FIKETOR-466628 format. One record per residue (C-alpha): residue in three letters; x, y, z. Coordinates in steps of 0.02 Angstrom, whole numbers, plus 50000, padded with zeros to 5 digits. Layout:
BEGIN
AlaXYZ ...
***
This chain:
BEGIN
Met531265350754014 Arg532245334753970 Arg532325318354046 Trp534115309054033 Ile534115289854054 Ala535715281354062 Gln535985263954007 Gly537885260654022 Asp538795270253885 Leu537185273153790 Val536265287153839 Val534545291953770 Arg533685309253775 Ile531635308453819 Ser530935323253808 Ala529515325353959 Pro527915324553847 Val528585308253788 Leu528815298353932 Ala527225306253983 Leu526365299353845 Val527385282553878 Leu526775282054049 Ala525075283553988 Ile524935271353868 Val525825257653994 Phe524385263754115 Phe522995261753992 Val523535245053906 Ala523895238154074 Ala522225240554139 Asn521485235753985 Leu522405218954005 Leu521955217754181 Trp520065220954132 Ser519985208054000 Thr520865193954106 Arg519515197054242 Asn518065196654115 Thr517625178754073 Val515845180354002 Pro515595174853817 Pro515675186053683 Thr514035195953632 Gln513225197153464 Asp514285208753368 Leu515835203353444 Ser515475185653409 Asn515285189153231 Tyr516835196353204 Met517825183553322 Glu517015170553220 Thr517655176953045 Thr519535177653139 Glu519245159153175 Leu518775153952989 Leu520405162952927 Tyr521285155653071 Gln520865138053032 Ala520975141752851 Val522955148852882 Arg523285133652983 Ala522645119752859 His523575131352718 Asp521875132952614 Pro521985147552505 Arg520205146452431 Ala519435145052623 Phe520405160052671 Arg519625168952523 Glu517835162852548 Ala518055168652739 Tyr518785186052715 Val517465190352581 Gly515935181452670 Ala516415190052838 Val514905193952944 Trp513955183952782 Gly514785196352679 His513985211452751 Lys515465217452847 Pro517315222052786 Pro518395210752877 Leu519895221752939 Ile519385220053108 Ser519305201453104 Leu520925200153025 Leu521975210153164 Pro522015196853298 Leu522645184953168 Pro524585187753195 Ala524205184153383 Tyr523285170653353 Leu524485159653277 Leu525745164853390 Ser524975159353533 Gly523585148653468 Asn522695152453606 Ala521085163153540 Thr520695171853707 Val522525178453710 Ala522485183053550 Phe520935192953585 Asn521645202253728 Val523395205153657 Thr522615213553498 Leu521475224153605 Ala522835230453694 Ala524015233753569 Met522415243853489 Val522285254953639 Ala524485259953643 Leu524255261553439 Phe522555274453476 Leu523645285153618 Trp525155287153504 Ala523995290553332 Gly523075304053451 Tyr524645309853530 Arg525365313653343 Met523755320553271 Cys523635332853405 Val525525339553381 Ser525315339753203 Leu523825351553232 Thr524245362453368 Gly526155359753395 Asp526055357653585 Arg526665340653644 Trp525915342353816 Leu524385349953750 Ala524145333553638 Val524755320153809 Val523125328953892 Ala522085326853755 Val522375308353724 Val522175306553919 Ile520595314753933 Thr520145304753751 Ala520635287153853 Thr519435289753994 Met517875294853916 Pro516665279953961 Leu516165278053765 Val518255276853719 Tyr518665265653851 Gly517165254953866 Val517275249253683 Ser519245247553680 Arg518875232753791 Leu517785224253670 Phe517965217753497 Tyr516975230753388 Val517645237653225 Asp517325255053278 Tyr518925257953394 Gly519715251253241 Leu518965264853147 Met519375276453268 Ile521085274553264 Leu521195276253064 Val520035292653082 Thr521465299153187 Leu522665292153082 Trp521915301752923 Met522115317553004 Trp523785316353087 Leu524305312352890 Gln523255326252804 Val523985341052940 Ser525785331552916 Ser525545334052712 Lys525145351052733 Asn523125347952671 Phe523785337052512 Arg525215346752454 Thr526705336252500 Pro526665319052372 Lys527755309252485 Phe526225306952618 Asn524835302652476 Ile525315285052469 Ala525155282152641 Leu523645292552655 Gly522925280352508 Ile523365265852651 Val522295273952787 Phe520995275952673 Gly520785259852600 Leu521095250552777 Gly519645264752840 Met518485255252711 Leu519035238652737 Ala518435243652936 Lys516725251852880 Val515815256152746 Ser515535273252848 Phe517545279252841 Pro517245293052718 Phe516005300952825 Phe517075304252967 Ile518415310652861 Ala517235321352760 Val517405336752894 Pro519555336752882 Val519345333452713 Ala518425349552669 Tyr519475359452797 Gly520835356452705 Phe520215361352532 Val519515377152614 Asn521375381452720 Arg522055378152528 Leu520845391052460 Arg521315403752579 Glu523245402152556 Glu523265399252367 Ser522305407752245 Leu520965395852143 Ser521845391051986 Val521925377051874 Gly523675373351944 Leu522725368152118 Val521655358452042 Arg522725349051957 Arg523905347452102 Val522385342752226 Ala521745330652086 Gln523515321552047 Ala523735318552260 Trp521885311552257 Leu522195300652131 Val523645292252211 Ile522535291652366 Leu521265284652274 Cys522185270452168 Val523175263152326 Gly521385265352423 Gly520665254652286 Leu521885242852277 Leu521465237452468 Leu519825239952477 Gly519435231352291 Thr520035214952388 Trp518175214952457 Tyr517285225852408 Val517425220852224 Pro517125199852260 Asn515685204152377 Ser513805205552302 Asn513235211152459 Tyr514115227352490 Lys512805238652402 Ala511665231352531 Thr512775237452679 Leu513345254752596 Gly511455255252613 Arg511065251052784 Ala512675262752843 Phe511955276352765 Ala509955273652804 Ser509165291152837 Val507565286752827 Ser506015286452957 Ala505855270453050 Glu504645263553203 Gln506165258053270 Asp507645270053285 Asn508675260353390 Ala507645261153538 Tyr507525281453521 Gly506165284753443 Ala505715292253261 Val506945300153157 Gly506745319553178 Ser505795318553327 Leu506575331853466 Val506275318453591 Thr507325307653504 Val508545320453473 Leu508555326053677 Lys508705308853728 Tyr510125303053604 Gly511005318053657 Arg510805315353833 Asp511435298553815 Thr513045303353722 Leu513335316353859 Ile513065303353999 Glu513565286753919 Gly514835292853785 Leu515945308353852 Ser515405307954032 Val514585319054145 Tyr516055327454212 Tyr516805330954042 Ala515255337953973 Leu515085349754124 Leu517035353854111 Phe516595356253937 Val515475369953960 Val516415381054066 Leu518015379653981 Leu517075383653819 Ala516255400953905 Ser517995404353971 Tyr518735402153816 Ala517465412353736 Cys517715426453866 Gln519575427953841 Arg519485426153649 Leu518265441253644 Trp518685453453783 Trp520595450253823 Thr521165449653665 Ser520215463753596 Arg520975472753734 Val522765466253763 Gly523095456553598 Lys523625440653594 Arg524785430453711 Glu526085419453706 Gly525605400253707 Glu523795405053656 Gly523945388453544 Ala523115388753361 Pro521265395853369 Gly520925387253203 Ala521395370653266 Thr520125373453420 Val518745378753291 Leu519075363953187 Leu518995350953340 Ile517405359553395 Val516525361253244 Trp516875343553177 Pro516015331953304 Ser514695344453305 Ile514235340953108 Leu514635323353147 Phe513325322653292 Ala511995332853198 Val511995320553028 Ser511935306953125 Cys510385313853226 Ala509515312253049 Asn509975292653030 Val508875279253070 Val510295269353185 Lys510935277853326 Asp511985266553422 Leu513125276453518 Arg514725267653487 Tyr514355273053281 Leu515065290553340 Leu516785283653423 Pro517795290653266 Met517305309053329 Tyr517885307353514 Pro519795309053481 Ala519205327353394 Ile518325330753558 Gly519535327353683 Ala520755337353575 Gly519685352053579 Leu519395350753756 Ala521445351253787 Cys521405365953680 Leu520115375153753 Leu521225369853931 Phe522695377653861 Gly521675391653777 Thr520945395053976 Phe522585392454067 Arg523715402453962 Thr525475400054049 Thr526655384354094 Arg526265385054276 Gly524305388154266 Arg524265372154149 Ala525515362654252 Met524335364554401 Ala522545363754303 Ala522775349254192 Pro523425336054333 Val521945343554446 Leu520565341254324 Leu521005324154267 Leu521135318754432 Met519145315154439 Pro519015307254272 Leu520575295754325 Thr519845289654454 Ile518005287554382 Phe519035277454244 Ser519755266554381 Leu518245264754488 Asn517065259854329 Ser518665247354277 Leu518985237954441 Pro517945222454502 Leu517125231854633 Ser515365227754707 Asp513875235654615 Arg513545246854778 Val514815256454709 Ala514135266354620 Trp513575286254593 Ser512015293154500 Pro511485310354585 Gly510095316954501 Gly509845301454390 Trp511505305154305 Lys512585290554307 Val514335297854346 Phe515065278254387 Gly514315263254431 Pro514355244054373 Ser513605248154208 Ile513635263354118 Ala513185259553924 Phe514785249653851 Val515855253354014 Tyr515495238754141 Arg516605230454284 Pro517315214454219 Ile516425200254249 Asp516945183854319 Gln515645171354261 Arg515685157554180 Trp514345153954049 Pro514005135553978 Asp513745141253805 Glu515225132553735 Ala514755115353849 Ile512955116353771 Val513725116153584 Gln514785101153631 Ala513445093353711 Ile512325096453575 Ala513765089453446 Arg513985073153545 Asp512275069053555 Ala511635072153387 Gln513045058453354 Asp512185045053443 Tyr510445051853457 Phe510035056753265 Gly511665045353191 Glu512445050353018 Glu511565064152940 Lys511785070152757 Gly512175089352787 Lys512125098152949 Ile511225098153119 Phe510085111153128 Val509945121453298 Leu508985134453344 Leu509135150353487 Leu507335152553559 Ala508175166153664 Asp509155180953605 Thr510055188153768 Tyr511875195453794 Phe512705177453810 Ile511385164853752 Asn511135169553572 Gln511405163453390 His512865174553364 Thr513775167953533 Phe513235149953497 Arg513875151653312 Tyr515465160053353 Tyr515745144053465 Val515185130753340 Thr516705139253236 His517995138553381 Leu517735119453415 Gly517845116053214 Leu516265110753202 Ser515515122053059 Ser515195108552953 Lys514265097853064 Ile513105112153158 Asp512175126853079 Leu511135138453196 Ser509725150953162 Ala508595162153289 Ile506795161053317 Gln506185178553306 Thr504495185253333 Ser503825204953341 Lys502185212953382 Gln501625213153185 Asp501625192853195 Ser499975186553129 Glu499345169153161 Ala499745164353004 Arg501435171753023 Leu501825162853192 Arg501095144953107 Glu502465149052964 Ile503715150753099 Leu503245135353186 Glu503305123553041 Trp505065131452990 Met505615126453164 Leu505205108253139 Gln506825110253046 Gly507735112053208 Lys508405095253297 Tyr508895106353451 Ile508145121853523 Val509055130853657 Asp507895141853769 Lys508445152653930 Thr507245152954069 Gly506535169354114 Ser506945185153997 Gln507025177053836 Gly507655195253760 Pro507225210953679 Asp505465211853657 Val505655217753473 Val506275200053420 Thr505525188553546 His503775195253568 Arg502925177653562 Asn504295166253582 Lys503465163053766 Glu502075154853679 Ile503255144153564 Arg504125141253730 Asp502415135053817 Met502155123153674 Leu503965115853689 Asp503535112253888 Asn501525107553837 Gly501935093853715 Ala501235103253565 Met502625099853475 Pro503675086553440 Tyr505115092153565 Thr505715084753736 Arg506805093653872 Trp508335085753818 Ala509545094753950 Val509485110154076 Phe511145118854120 Asp511385131954253 Leu511775149454214 Pro512685160954312 Asp511115172954324 Gly510205161854422 Ser509175157254279 Gln509405140154179 Ala509805135353981 Val508615123853914 Val508955113753762 Tyr507495103853678 Arg507845090353576 Gln506715083553442 Gln505715068953456 Arg506105053653359 Gly504555044253392 Asn504295026753422 Val503325015353289 Ser502914999253242 Val502734992553072 Val502314978652978 Asp502114971852786 Leu500374967952747 Ser500894959152591 Ser502104948452702 Ala501284936952799 Val502104919552898 Gln501734906152779 Arg501834893852915 Arg501604888753083 Gly503054887553207 Val504264897453316 Val505344912353291 Val507144907453390 Lys508344922153314 Trp508394937153231 Glu509544950053159 Val509864968353132 Glu511024979153057 Leu511014996853109 Gln512065013153041 Arg511715020053225 Pro511165012353400 Asp509485010053438 Lys508155000853549 Leu507184988553468 Arg506084975453481 Leu505354960653356 Lys503434959853372 Val502014947153314 Trp500294952253260 Arg498934943053236 Glu497104947353167 His495644950353289 Ala493974956953280 Ser494534970253367 Gly496124973653253 Phe497794970053249 Val498484963853416 Val500174961153483 Val500224942653535 Gly502364941753576 Glu503604952253554 Ser505574950953615 Glu506274959353757 Thr506854977453711 Val508734975253661 Ser510014987553629 Gly510714988053455 Arg512564993853414 Thr513065002253258 Gly513344986953124 Arg512774969653123 Asn511754963253288 Val511174945953319 Phe509944941153447 Thr509454923853511 Leu507514923353576 Glu507164913753742 Pro505884909053750 Pro505544907853567 Leu504024917853504 Ser502714905953425 Val502044911853253 Trp500214906953164 Ser500204907352979 Gly499304923052934 Asp500254932353082 Phe501294946553022 Ile503114949753111 Gly503674968353122 Leu504784978653206 Tyr504704990153353 Ser505975003953339 Ala506185017853492 Ser506965030853355 Gly505475028453230 Asn506675026053092 Val506745008753019 Leu507474999652888 Phe507534982452861 Lys507864968952742 Ser506954953552702 Thr507504939252587 Thr507464922052534 Asp508964908152508 Gly509934911752386 Asn508834925352329 Ala509594943352307 Phe507984952852309 Arg507784965152436 Arg506774977252509 Gln507494993552602 Tyr506175005652677 Glu506215021852817 Phe504955019952931 Leu504605039752986 Gly503755038253154 Asp502715051553210 Val502055068353122 Ala502045087353183 Cys501025101953186 Gly501185111253009 Thr502125099452908 Ala503065082752935 Ala503855082953117 Val505225070753063 Pro506775075852963 Trp506775070852789 Val508495064052786 Glu509355051852672 Thr508935033452685 Arg509785023952823 Pro510215004052786 Tyr509444995752945 Arg509184978552870 Leu508114966252977 Arg508204945852958 Val507204935253053 Tyr507534916453075 Leu505954903953075 Ala506014884953164 Gly504564875753099 Ala503274865853188 Asp504184848653114 Gly505834850353172 Pro507184862053249 Arg507864869453082 Glu508124886153050 Arg507484893352893 Ala507114910152806 Pro506224918652778 Ser504784924852874 Leu504314941852828 Ala504154939652626 His503574924552513 Phe504104926352322 Glu503604918652168 Gly504574925852032 Lys504504943452010 Pro504194951052198 Ser502454958452219 Pro501834976152290 Leu502144979852464 Thr500704987852572 Phe501574995352737 Val500384999152908 Asp500975007853066 Met500134996753182 Ser500255011953321 Lys499605025053213 Arg497545020653216 Ile496295031453167 Ala495445039053332 Gly494215048953229 Thr492995051353091 Gly493625065852945 Thr494345065252788 Ile496365064652733 Val496715078852630 Ala498645077352605 Trp500125064952627 Ala501935066452605 Val503415056052562 Asn505255055052572 Ala505825040752408 Ala507215036552390 Ala506905028252212 Pro505275032752090 Glu504215019652153 Asp502295018852094 Met501545024752260 Arg499715027452328 Leu499175031352505 Lys497675017452581 Ile496445017052700 Trp496394999452789 Arg494614994752885 Arg494174978252956 Ile492644971852876 Asp491904953952913 Gln493324948152991 Lys494524952352856 Trp495814968852833 Thr495034976952665 Thr495364992852569 Val494195004552574 Ala494955019452501 Glu496335023352425 Ser497235039552327 Pro497625037652160 Val499435030252105 Val500695043852113 Ile502715043552064 Pro503645051752202 Val505235059952129 Val506885056052248 Gly506775066652407 Leu505195072852492 Asn503575072652397 Arg502035080252452 Phe500285077752381 Ala498505082552387 Val497175069252396 Asn495605076452287 Pro494495069152317 Pro494905067552510 Leu494935049852564 Lys493525046152713 Val494155036852878 Glu493285032453013 Glu493695026753202 Gly494695012153214 Asp495475012753040 Tyr497325013452985 Val498225022252864 Gly499485012252762 Phe500385015452593 Tyr500525003552432 Ala502065001652332 Asn502684995052183 Trp504314985352212 His505214987252032 Gly506744972952077 Pro508384972652142 Asp508974986952113 Ser507444997552200 Lys508125009752332 Gly506405011252424 Val505315024452503 Ser505065031652669 Val503375026452735 Pro502155041752732 Phe500835046952860 Pro499625060652824 Ile499625077452907 Arg498775091252965 Glu498505108752970 Gly499775116253139 Gly499255123853273 Cys499125108553376 Pro497695114353479 Thr497275109153649 Glu495775115653705 Ala494715122653547 Lys492995112553552 Gly493855099253671 Ser494875092753537 Phe496745087753561 Tyr497995080553439 Val499515070053490 Pro501015070353351 Gly501075053353261 Asp499085050553288 Phe497345054953263 Arg496175058353417 Gly494805067953432 Thr494155082953305 Val495605089653218 Thr495095103853118 Gly495755112252955 Thr496165115252773 Met497265113352641 Thr497975129252598 Pro499305133752447 Asp501085130852455 Lys501875143852550 Gly503765143852504 Asn504715128052561 Phe503175122552670 Gln501575115852613 Ile500205116452733 Tyr499075098952742 Ala497615094352862 Phe496725082352917 Gln494815088052917 Gly493905079453083 Gln492115079153066 Asp490965079353244 
***
């Protein structure tokens, strides 16, 4: 039967099966686009990884940067997964400039390509075009196939390539025809660039082809030579393609190991132990329900029984009938997926989508059974539409944005509903992931200022739409990869207290932590995350709630920001030299900050603030503030600076003197290690103008007194008074230059501030230094901890103030003890422990 389509003087003759195929392609592509445009939720984990690589490739092309393109290509998904899936949307992205349009169009194009490739494969195997049309419709209406077709997974592309391989292999008469070898080589190379498991899926067809060659030709040297020549071409062509990723990528061996892992594992993708009968039965049940569908599983059993009866009984009595099809193809299409499933049962990972490339064979096998059962043209014409009506209806009900109440699960066997594994109805929800990333980027610039390196953001939640992978995609999409890095906080049942402490220490690198109220994700990776959330909320860690975003599911995304901790600092070696008033001061800032100038005076109870300015908002750059009324100072007073940020770098100078002192004061300390980020010195500069009592003339300095060579400095943070008795066993400093330093304990004795204990002199290297104190320094309530630095001259870059830090854990109840970051309170216990990786645990040992 033919269809004639006339257009002007041009007459095109299209066969009915081809016309049916075209209509099927239009239907399924339209359904895919309709679903994609209605589904507005963020991409989930694996999808985000592939899409992130696409973004990097796109940005490299737009920037005409071959080096960046190569880095993104070779380093796809951290170099763990081949990059073909990420390359596919690139043409549409370059044409449209819109990521959403590019991904949706690419997925729709892949659906069309699969339907065509599946049709060609079935025609080459059976020679029946109507059977091929029925086969691709059956495959396209299997839940796993159309579910994955709407998501940006590599498995759908891999399925297409396996189908193309099968078509080309059969067309080449099992590697007899040399003209197909180059095409087979291209498909082989692309298959390996899609997924390293490609050879696993074509192994059965290849073996089938060799067996057929042996049956048709006697085994001989000539046969072996011809087959070897064909495969030499295939492997050379394929090797040129796959070598672009596997050769420069150092991680491909680990990728191969994961892909073909078959050892026992405690967590077998939520199914259980490998080799267990219960595991196999659960896996098989899910494959039937969520992969094939209950309907097709039952239809397969009925058709297989009917076909077997006909083959065993009717053929023996009547003989082979016309239109019976190709029994050898039917056997291959049944045995091929059966072997793949059996081998997969022995594998560690049993994600259903990993076997997606076997589904075209199952669809073709079902079509062969259908045509083998209904042997007449009329019978097939009646049976095929009737039998396909129900799966097409289910396909529609699973695809349209219908209510969750539109569902059917007889006896717990899901037929259709709002969600069946990878099949779910389009979700029209706007999640704030992208807005959260944008808000963090803006705030980090204002709050933390110019940081050397990236802002580190941690995800405490690991749910479908709030997870590190999705956020990483949006970071890349927004062009913030050079400014923000992300990771996830993951805990498991196996984590000991020591391991949890290490995790808490590592977390302190994060400037922001993103969590989600309610469920935080699978217990296997978030088992103790609720404990961490409680620590964040009760102040046991140096973070505060910064922002809350409402989520469509009724929960909230909570963003915690690391505290910078305010600090008030003075230089004990730089007292005011004469009585007068401070009338003006200026400060040069690299980023905005809240500041106050403070005057400290010694009393019997310790240092007290006898005067301070109003809190002022400093802008980036030079700021000048006039004091109304002026601040009175006496000889022996100390002028210090309060910073809300906890990071103060000021400059003190004399008229005509080029000497300067620059120090960065890091505020609070944290549980387990330094709470403040160890960053490069920020150039805060402070100058104070002192008007003497004998006249209104302004003069400087008020903070330093020089007589030739400048004297060493001793800094004390007046807000860090020791509130308990104990010992200091370790301290840390971030040095901008190698200055002679020592930790000092100050105590008020006989109306004077006296150094009662000090550590040995150390010379830190540039950067972060951690020093143990042996023997420990004894401290009493009311003491102050400071440090001495021997300033070496005008080229000195300064050091950052050290604060003693204690072992992590931040107990809130143990023995009535408690700890406030940045201060010593109550009885804090702990011991010095060896260095662990990049972290050193320190302790302030309290004594009852």
